[in-house]
Phi, psi and omega in degrees: 000133178299147176276151178248112173284134178234115182284119184284134169264128181211153176222118180056045178082354180264124184280129185282151182308332185294331183291323171303323179294317180298317173306317180295320181288327179299328182293332179287342191258314177193223182256116185294138174222118187278149179239114185256117173251130179099198186275168168096358189303328182298318188290333190258351180304319186292318181294324182285320180297322182298338183247021170096010181288115178280326179232158174226106179271116182257117177270159180296140182307327186302337176298332183286346178280355179242175187276223193275332190298315176301328182284330174290323178291320179296310176296327178290320180293316174303309182306321179289312186301317187261000178065043181303140179274333183192164176236123181246133170226166179277149182279057174270170180297320185287314187287335176290330177286318177298318178299319179295319174296320180290326178299310180305310185293334174274344180077024180246197184248161188232134180235125186244156174065036181285144172243000180194140174231134177271173181296329174269025177059043173260115181264144184250133176238145177248124189228174178048057175061032176084356186285339185229133175250128177240166187231140180217162179215143174283126185259349178229137177071193181281116182293135179246113189235122180266119184253135179294137174304159178057021181267332178252135172280124187282137177231130187283143184198118192291130178237166178288322180056047185288117185280148176214115179285132180236154181219163184210138176283104187280125179300158182295323178298326184280356180261358185296332174255105194246147170278118182254355178193141176239137176240115177302127174273125177300139181230134176274201182270348176286152181294154177299136187309306184289347178248001185283146181282335179228135181233130176243116184246146175241147179238204181306334182289343178302316170093353181191179174280011177273093186264021188297323182295329173286312180298321177288323174293316180303316184294326181290336175261001179063043188249164174275159180260133169232178182213152180278166173296324170305315181284332174292314178297329174282356179077024185274336184205148189305149186298322188289005179249006181288130171258126174156189182302320178263011181237224178264153175255132180238151173212066180284173174285330183218126168238125183253119181251110176258117180063035177245120190295330182097034175295155187305324183301323182279318180303325178307333185263353185218002191292343176266008170304140191284337177216124183243120178245129178246138174232130185194143182289332187267111185294345181260006182305132182301335186297329180297337179293331181270335188286150171275331180221134184225137178239122177267114180170171179286125179309326183289343175266314187289310190297317178288332177292317173307304181309308182297322177294323178300317182298322184291334182270351188283000000 
């Protein structure tokens, strides 16, 4: 059975949930083989084994000293050496660039923002606000596929997780962009936006930089907080929480849109959510075309009531 390379997303030795999703998808195609770049592989091997990784290729930590190019060279080299059936990465901004560069080096094709992969490597996309499902396949070379977080339900299956150290001769061109400084981002108790199972986002309807109405509802649900481009451009919420075509793409089980009109720019970033709840004063707001449940009303009235009811039921 051919190997399927899975690029591991990890922080401080902890495997991120999206990697368990990728390993689950990889098992449908072939033999999952995790690719770990950086330190902490020993800490993460148990989690990789739990979700079916038969091998763990550990690359030198020095690759993390550069931007994306060396990682693409590593994946391309491994794919050739191991005769990989496919390469799976999470559909983050950085990993999509790695995917594109890897596909160029292999002379193959790349598919991004995929929400499902079949055993015969047919990828599924959800477009037009989830109204249409399309299918695509790479016709030449090793398929490189970037899968959206929360698109695949992770399923445990024991794997050997046999560790193998790997190295690759990085070209001088790949070393031209180097990381010179890292700044630790302050993190609260809320889940990371792109991996959260529940997201509560606020838009222009919030009306000010007081996002407490959004945050309170999010905290009651154990959710991540997001914001529309209008809210971010107004300076009401930090840029890293923007959901949309020019922000982050999310695919949670539940997405709550408070005071968001539903412009196509925003819809592109959340349309694959499995359940969408919208609250807006305008009954003609485009977001209602996409929502599974809609409430026409003032979010400053509706959201606190919802928050209170959720707290009562806990």
